[in-house]
C-alpha positions in Angstrom: 44.0 102.9 150.1 46.3 100.9 147.9 47.1 102.2 144.4 47.3 99.6 141.6 50.2 99.9 139.2 49.5 98.8 135.7 51.9 96.5 133.9 53.4 99.2 131.5 54.2 101.5 134.4 55.9 98.7 136.2 58.0 97.7 133.1 59.0 101.3 132.6 60.2 101.4 136.3 62.2 98.2 135.7 63.8 99.6 132.6 64.7 102.8 134.3 66.3 100.9 137.2 68.2 98.6 134.8 69.4 101.7 132.8 70.6 103.4 136.0 72.6 100.4 137.0 74.1 100.0 133.7 75.2 103.6 133.6 76.8 103.0 137.0 78.6 99.9 135.7 79.9 101.5 132.6 81.0 104.6 134.6 82.9 102.3 137.1 84.5 100.1 134.4 85.6 102.9 132.2 87.0 105.2 135.0 88.7 102.4 137.1 90.4 101.2 133.9 91.7 104.7 133.2 92.8 105.3 136.6 94.8 102.0 136.6 96.5 102.7 133.2 97.3 106.3 134.2 99.0 105.2 137.4 101.0 102.5 135.7 102.3 104.6 132.9 103.0 107.6 135.1 105.0 105.4 137.5 106.9 103.7 134.5 109.8 105.3 132.7 109.7 106.8 129.2 106.5 108.7 128.9 106.6 112.1 127.0 106.0 115.3 128.9 102.7 116.1 127.0 101.6 112.5 127.4 102.4 112.7 131.0 100.3 115.8 131.5 97.4 114.4 129.3 97.5 111.2 131.2 97.5 113.1 134.6 94.5 115.1 133.5 92.6 112.0 132.4 93.6 110.1 135.6 92.4 112.9 137.8 89.2 113.3 135.8 88.5 109.6 136.2 89.3 109.6 139.9 86.9 112.5 140.4 84.2 110.7 138.5 84.7 107.6 140.5 84.4 109.6 143.8 81.4 111.6 142.8 79.3 108.8 140.8 77.6 111.6 139.2 75.9 110.8 135.9 74.6 114.0 134.5 74.6 114.3 130.7 77.2 117.3 130.8 79.6 115.0 132.7 79.0 112.2 130.2 79.6 114.4 127.4 82.8 115.7 129.1 83.9 111.9 129.4 83.4 111.5 125.6 85.5 114.6 124.9 88.4 114.5 127.6 89.3 110.9 127.1 89.8 111.0 123.3 91.5 114.3 123.4 94.0 113.3 126.0 94.6 109.8 124.4 95.5 111.8 121.1 98.0 113.9 123.0 99.5 110.9 124.6 99.8 108.9 121.4 100.6 112.0 119.2 
C-alpha cells in the first residue's frame, strides 16, 4: 500500500534537506578558508610565536572538521569559540 504524504510534511522534508545542505556548504567554506589562510601565514615569515600556535590550532581544528564533516551542535559551538579566541591571540 502506498502511503500518501501531505503537502506540509513534504515541505518540511524539503526545508530539512535544504538546511542540511546549507550547513555543509557553510562548514566547507568556513573551514577551507581557515586552512588556506593558516597554511599561507605559517609558511610566510614574520608571524609571532603565540600567533603561530593559535593559527596552527585553528588550522588543525578546521582540517579535522573538513575531514569529519560532522555537524553536531557541540562542534558548531566549538567553531564559534575556537576561531575568535585564536584570532584574538593572533592579532593581539
